[in-house]
N, C-alpha and C positions, 0 to 999 in steps of 0.2 A: 097647531102644535099642541101636544098633550103634556101634562105634568109628568115628571119622572116618579117612579115608585120609591117610596121612602123605606129604608131599612129600619127595623125596630128591634129592640132587645127581645130575645137573647142572641140575635145574630152576631156571631163572632167577628164578622168583617168590620164591625164598628170599632174594634180594638186595633185595627190595622193603621200603621203610620202612613201618611201620604208623601208622595214624591214631589220634588220641586218642579214647577212649571218652567220649561225652557223654550217652548215653541208658542208664539203668540200669533196664531194663524186663524183662518176662517172657522176651522173646526172648534177652536177654543171659544171664539165669539158665539157660535151656535150653542155650545154647551152652556155658556154663561146665561144666554137667553132662556134656555130650558130650565136651568137651575133657578133663575128669578121667577119664572112662571110657577115652578113647583113651590117656592117660598110663598108666593102670593096665594096659592091655593091651600096652604097649610093654615089651619085655624089659629089666628093670632100670632103667626110667626114673624118675628123681627129679624131672624137670621136663619141661614142654612149653610151647610158646608158640603162640599163635593162628596166626602165619604158617606154621608147620609143617604146618598143615592147610588152607592156602589162605584164611585169614580174616585180613585185614590191619588188625586193631585191636590196641591195646596191652594185650593180655591174656596172662598167663602163670600157670602153676601150678607150685609147687615144694613138694615134701614129702620132707624128708631124714630123717624119723623112722624109716624102716625100713632105713636103710643100715648099713653096717659102722661108720660114724663118725657116729652119730646125735646126739651131744652136742657142743656145744649146738645146739638148733634150735627153731624156732617151730611145728613141726607142719606140717599141710597148709595152705598159703597160696595164696589166689587173689589175684593181683597185677594190679590194673587201673591203667593209667597210672603204672607204677613209675618212680621217679627216684632215682638214687643222689646223695645230697646231700653225702656225705663218704666218703673212702676213706683207708686207711692201710696201709702195709706192702705187700710183694709176695712172691709165692711161685710157683714153677713146679709145676704139677700135671698129671696125666694126665686128659684129658676124652674122652668119647664123646658121640654124638648120634644120636637116632632118624633124623635127616635125612641123616646121614653113616654109614650102617650098616656099612661095611666098614673103617673106620679109627678109631683113637684118636690123640691127639696131646698133646704137652706144651705147655701154655699158661701164660703169666705172668698172674696175677690179683692183685688186692688181697686181703690177708688179713683185713681188717676193713672193713665198710662201714656207713653209715647210710642207710636206705632210707625214702623217703616214698612212699606208695602209697594206693590206694583198694581197698576190697573190692568184691564183686559187687553190693552195695547202695549203693555210692557213698560209704560212710563212709571218712574218712581215717584212716590209721594210720602210725606211724613205728616202725621196727625197727632195732636194733643187731644186726649179724650178724658172724660170724667163721668162719674155717675153711671146711669143706666147704659149709656152707649159703651163705656169702657167695659162694663160687665158683659154685655152682649158680645163684644169682640173677643174677650177672653174665653167665653163659652165656645164660640165658633173655632177659635184657634185650638182649643182642646180637642175638638173633633179631628182636626188635621193631625194631631199627635196620638189619636186612638184613645182619647180619654172622654168619658161621659160625665155629666154633672153628678150622677149617682156615685161615681168613684171619688168625688170630692166632698160629699156631705160628711160632716163631722161624725155623726152617729146615725146609722140607718134606723135605729130604734126611735130616736127623738127628732130627727131632722128630715125624714122622708115621709111624705104625705100622699095618701091616695087622692087622686084628682077627682073632684066632685063634678065640675063642669069644665069643658074645654072651651076657653074663650078665644 
């Protein structure tokens, strides 16, 4: 199995909103496996969303367990039709993205969220998340809504930075 091709800016498809997943079949399972393989091949990627590979359904994967800030986290999560039902606090933090390979930027995100989602088999789950994991999930949900982190930087002049090294 080969990784999928990642769409990068200025590809206009990245601005497209994704459709709700209604069919939890073998085709979905295979796509999720390929999406995870693609995430693993991305340099330093803790998350990936289906629109980043040109698949416009509400599917994302987040795994913060191998980052420098792993605690607390819920491990490798397949998020189907994710919805933030509550958020609290806010914090500025630096973000990068596989679809924006040459830049990082400072983005304001909620520090704690409550998430309602389904897994790849259609089972419903709820999670309480905070810190880095909450930030990563918000970033991936933005992709499902056609929003990139560069759309959320406060100022492109002072909060967007040319990437020096891709980690």
